[in-house]
C-alpha positions as CSV (number, residue, x, y, z in Angstrom):
1,X,56.3,175.5,90.9
2,X,53.5,177.9,91.1
3,X,54.3,181.3,89.2
4,X,51.8,184.0,89.7
5,X,51.6,187.7,87.7
6,X,49.6,190.4,89.0
7,X,48.8,192.9,85.8
8,X,46.6,194.9,88.3
9,X,48.0,198.4,88.9
10,X,45.8,198.8,91.9
11,X,47.1,195.5,93.5
12,X,51.0,195.7,92.3
13,X,51.1,199.4,94.3
14,X,49.6,198.5,97.4
15,X,52.2,197.1,100.1
16,X,49.7,195.5,102.2
17,X,48.5,193.3,99.3
18,X,51.8,192.5,97.8
19,X,53.2,191.6,100.9
20,X,50.2,189.4,101.9
21,X,50.4,187.7,98.6
22,X,54.2,187.1,99.0
23,X,53.7,185.5,101.9
24,X,51.8,182.8,100.3
25,X,53.7,182.3,96.9
26,X,57.3,182.8,96.5
27,X,57.6,183.5,92.5
28,X,55.4,186.3,91.6
29,X,55.9,189.2,89.0
30,X,54.2,192.5,89.7
31,X,53.6,195.1,86.6
32,X,55.6,197.9,87.0
33,X,53.4,200.0,84.3
34,X,51.7,202.9,85.4
35,X,49.0,202.3,82.9
36,X,46.4,199.8,82.1
37,X,48.6,197.6,79.9
38,X,47.1,195.2,77.4
39,X,48.4,193.3,73.7
40,X,51.7,192.3,73.4
41,X,52.7,194.1,76.7
42,X,50.1,191.9,78.8
43,X,50.8,188.7,76.9
44,X,54.7,189.3,77.9
45,X,53.8,189.9,81.6
46,X,51.8,187.1,81.8
47,X,53.8,184.4,79.5
48,X,55.5,181.9,81.8
49,X,53.0,182.1,84.4
50,X,50.4,179.2,85.4
51,X,48.4,182.0,87.6
52,X,47.5,185.5,87.0
53,X,45.5,188.4,89.0
54,X,44.0,190.9,86.5
55,X,41.8,194.2,87.1
56,X,40.9,196.5,83.9
57,X,43.2,194.6,81.7
58,X,41.5,193.2,78.5
59,X,41.6,189.2,78.5
60,X,40.3,188.3,75.4
61,X,40.6,184.6,73.4
62,X,43.7,186.5,71.2
63,X,45.4,187.3,74.4
64,X,44.3,183.7,75.6
65,X,45.7,181.8,72.8
66,X,49.3,183.1,73.3
67,X,49.2,181.6,76.8
68,X,48.9,177.9,77.2
69,X,50.3,177.6,80.4
70,X,48.0,179.9,82.2
71,X,45.5,177.8,83.9
72,X,43.9,180.2,86.7
73,X,42.7,183.6,86.2
74,X,41.6,185.7,89.3
75,X,39.7,189.0,89.2
76,X,40.7,192.1,90.9
77,X,37.4,194.3,91.2
78,X,33.9,193.3,90.4
79,X,33.5,193.8,86.7
80,X,33.9,190.8,84.0
81,X,32.9,193.2,80.6
82,X,37.0,193.5,80.1
83,X,37.0,189.1,80.3
84,X,36.1,186.6,77.8
85,X,34.5,184.8,79.8
86,X,33.5,182.3,77.2
87,X,36.9,181.9,76.2
88,X,38.3,181.1,79.2
89,X,35.3,178.6,79.6
90,X,36.0,176.7,76.6
91,X,40.0,176.7,77.1
92,X,39.4,175.2,80.6
93,X,40.8,178.1,82.2
94,X,39.6,178.5,85.8
95,X,38.1,181.8,86.8
96,X,37.8,183.5,90.5
97,X,35.4,186.6,90.5
98,X,34.0,187.7,93.8
99,X,30.8,190.2,93.0
100,X,29.8,193.1,95.4
101,X,33.4,193.0,97.2
102,X,33.6,196.8,96.6
103,X,29.9,197.9,97.0
104,X,29.9,200.0,100.1
105,X,32.8,202.2,98.6
106,X,30.7,202.3,95.4
107,X,27.5,202.9,97.1
108,X,29.0,205.7,99.5
109,X,30.2,207.4,96.2
110,X,26.8,207.2,94.5
111,X,25.0,208.8,97.5
112,X,27.2,211.8,97.3
113,X,26.8,212.6,93.9
114,X,23.1,212.6,94.9
115,X,23.6,214.9,97.7
116,X,26.0,217.1,95.2
117,X,23.6,217.4,92.6
118,X,20.6,218.4,94.3
119,X,22.2,220.8,96.2
120,X,24.1,222.4,93.0
121,X,27.7,221.5,94.1
122,X,29.2,221.0,90.1
123,X,27.5,224.9,89.2
124,X,28.0,226.5,92.2
125,X,31.8,225.2,92.3
126,X,32.4,226.2,88.7
127,X,31.2,229.6,89.1
128,X,33.0,230.4,92.2
129,X,36.3,228.9,90.8
130,X,35.6,231.7,87.7
131,X,35.0,234.7,90.6
132,X,31.4,234.4,90.3
133,X,29.7,234.2,93.9
134,X,26.8,231.9,92.5
135,X,24.3,231.2,95.2
136,X,21.5,228.6,93.5
137,X,18.7,227.0,95.1
138,X,19.2,223.3,95.2
139,X,17.1,220.5,97.0
140,X,17.4,218.2,99.8
141,X,17.8,214.3,99.1
142,X,15.1,213.6,101.8
143,X,11.6,212.8,100.7
144,X,12.9,212.5,96.6
145,X,11.8,209.4,94.9
146,X,14.9,207.8,94.0
147,X,15.1,205.1,91.0
148,X,17.8,202.2,91.4
149,X,18.3,200.2,87.8
150,X,19.9,197.3,88.7
151,X,19.3,196.2,92.5
152,X,22.2,193.4,93.3
153,X,25.0,194.0,95.6
154,X,25.5,198.0,95.0
155,X,21.7,198.8,94.5
156,X,20.9,197.2,97.8
157,X,23.5,198.8,99.8
158,X,22.4,202.1,98.5
159,X,19.0,201.2,99.3
160,X,20.3,200.7,103.0
161,X,22.2,203.9,102.8
162,X,19.3,205.9,101.8
163,X,17.2,204.8,104.3
164,X,17.8,207.7,106.6
165,X,16.3,210.1,104.0
166,X,12.7,208.8,103.7
167,X,13.3,208.4,100.0
168,X,10.8,206.6,97.8
169,X,13.0,204.0,96.2
170,X,12.0,202.5,92.9
171,X,13.7,199.6,91.6
172,X,14.2,197.8,88.1
173,X,16.3,194.5,87.8
174,X,15.9,191.3,85.5
175,X,15.8,189.5,88.7
176,X,13.2,189.2,91.6
177,X,14.5,190.5,94.8
178,X,11.0,190.0,96.6
179,X,12.0,189.7,100.0
180,X,14.7,192.1,100.3
181,X,12.3,194.9,98.6
182,X,9.6,193.9,101.1
183,X,11.8,194.5,103.8
184,X,13.1,197.8,102.7
185,X,9.9,199.3,101.2
186,X,11.2,199.1,97.6
187,X,8.9,198.9,94.8
188,X,9.9,197.1,91.6
189,X,8.8,198.9,88.6
190,X,9.3,198.5,84.7
191,X,12.3,200.6,83.2
192,X,9.9,203.2,81.7
193,X,7.9,203.6,84.7
194,X,11.0,204.1,86.7
195,X,12.3,206.7,84.5
196,X,9.3,208.9,84.3
197,X,8.8,208.8,88.0
198,X,12.1,209.0,89.6
199,X,13.7,212.7,90.6
200,X,17.2,211.0,90.9
201,X,18.1,207.6,88.9
202,X,21.1,205.7,89.1
203,X,22.7,202.7,87.5
204,X,24.0,199.6,89.1
205,X,24.0,197.0,86.4
206,X,26.9,195.5,84.4
207,X,28.0,196.0,81.1
208,X,27.0,193.5,78.4
209,X,25.3,192.9,75.5
210,X,21.9,193.4,77.0
211,X,22.8,196.6,78.8
212,X,25.2,198.6,76.5
213,X,23.9,201.9,75.7
214,X,20.6,200.8,77.6
215,X,20.3,204.6,78.5
216,X,20.1,206.8,75.1
217,X,18.2,209.4,73.8
218,X,14.7,207.9,74.5
219,X,15.3,207.1,78.1
220,X,16.6,210.1,78.7
221,X,13.6,212.1,77.2
222,X,11.6,209.9,79.1
223,X,13.1,210.8,82.5
224,X,11.1,214.0,84.6
225,X,12.3,217.4,83.3
226,X,14.6,218.6,85.9
227,X,15.8,215.3,87.3
228,X,19.2,213.8,87.8
229,X,21.3,210.6,86.4
230,X,23.8,209.0,88.0
231,X,26.5,206.1,86.6
232,X,28.8,204.8,88.8
233,X,28.6,201.2,87.4
234,X,30.2,200.8,83.9
235,X,31.1,203.2,81.1
236,X,28.9,202.2,77.8
237,X,25.4,202.0,79.9
238,X,24.9,205.6,78.8
239,X,24.7,207.4,75.4
240,X,27.2,210.3,76.2
241,X,26.2,212.6,73.5
242,X,22.8,212.3,74.2
243,X,23.4,212.8,78.1
244,X,25.3,216.0,76.9
245,X,22.3,217.1,74.6
246,X,19.7,216.5,77.6
247,X,22.0,218.5,80.1
248,X,22.3,221.3,77.8
249,X,18.9,221.4,77.0
250,X,17.9,221.3,80.6
251,X,15.8,218.6,80.2
252,X,18.0,217.3,82.9
253,X,19.1,219.1,85.7
254,X,22.3,217.4,86.2
255,X,24.2,213.9,85.6
256,X,27.3,212.3,87.3
257,X,29.4,209.6,86.2
258,X,32.4,208.1,87.4
259,X,32.8,205.8,84.2
260,X,32.8,206.3,80.5
261,X,32.7,205.2,77.3
262,X,36.2,205.7,76.6
263,X,38.6,205.9,79.5
264,X,40.9,207.6,80.4
265,X,39.4,209.8,77.7
266,X,36.1,210.9,79.1
267,X,33.5,212.9,76.4
268,X,34.8,216.2,76.0
269,X,31.4,217.3,75.8
270,X,30.3,216.5,79.2
271,X,33.5,217.9,80.6
272,X,32.6,221.2,79.6
273,X,28.9,221.5,81.1
274,X,28.7,223.2,84.6
275,X,26.1,220.8,85.7
276,X,28.1,217.7,85.0
277,X,30.1,216.2,87.5
278,X,32.6,213.3,86.7
279,X,35.3,211.3,88.6
280,X,37.9,209.4,87.1
281,X,36.6,205.7,88.0
282,X,37.3,206.1,91.6
283,X,34.2,204.2,92.7
284,X,36.1,201.3,94.2
285,X,39.5,203.3,95.1
286,X,39.3,203.5,98.5
287,X,41.7,201.9,101.3
288,X,39.1,199.3,102.3
289,X,37.7,198.6,99.3
290,X,41.1,197.8,97.6
291,X,42.0,195.4,100.2
292,X,38.8,193.5,100.2
293,X,39.5,193.4,96.3
294,X,42.7,192.3,96.8
295,X,42.2,189.7,99.1
296,X,39.4,188.4,97.2
297,X,41.6,187.8,94.5
298,X,44.4,186.5,96.6
299,X,41.7,183.6,97.9
300,X,40.6,183.3,94.1
301,X,44.0,181.9,93.1
302,X,43.0,178.8,95.2
303,X,39.4,178.7,94.6
304,X,39.2,179.7,91.0
305,X,36.7,177.2,89.1
306,X,36.0,176.8,85.2
307,X,33.0,179.1,84.4
308,X,30.2,177.5,83.6
309,X,27.5,178.5,80.7
310,X,25.9,181.7,81.6
311,X,28.5,182.6,84.5
312,X,28.2,184.4,86.7
313,X,24.7,184.0,87.4
């Protein structure tokens, strides 16, 4: 009999997803933890099950070594930085992952960040709560130059959302999306040119060895004075201390992050700055996105495959 364990908190707490999964499989164990579980607790939940749905949990070779009966892992969500794909491939375990399933949720949050930063919402909100009627002069998004680092699923959806604002859009990606760029009047440029030429820079790349810390002190210095930075992709892409320095000095006018190097403990330096807007990794936390991610994970229990070298591509 197929035995399934659900480690993802969001999936386990969603009554629609629970009902749909139980409608297909009779033997399902759901996590009851309010926090992301790991280590021995994760092993205890997954042990004895041949299939699993995981979310933000760290699944590495040490975990897999204790679960010889586990044959299929299906990912709830889009990030694979917490999963050792190479260890899964080496052990002959099948993996299911659906890219871009939460793209609209993340792109909408990014757009809201951009408008809030330009209109000085973080600073004026902090002042108002402190008893100050601080009427700062902001800027419109309309007509700005918007730089998108990573023009895959979310990046391309963001391009579409920006079209009514008549922005000049610059993009940097390791892949060539020539047809998309041409249809949507996007200009592909090297990273340095994007940083120097954009009023707003937004990150939409995965976290791996090539992108970790890709925005550090040098890259922040290369950005236009008075520009803005958004990260709704993955924590670890930005040097948070360098970002705090750039915000405190005024080189950057503002920044917004939905993700952090250490979650759930974001940089206290950033949180004290009035020109910083932070949210607790809610990019995919819309009802629509959760259902889409959950249904993709359920489907993945049957469609998973052994990842090839370099997967996903």
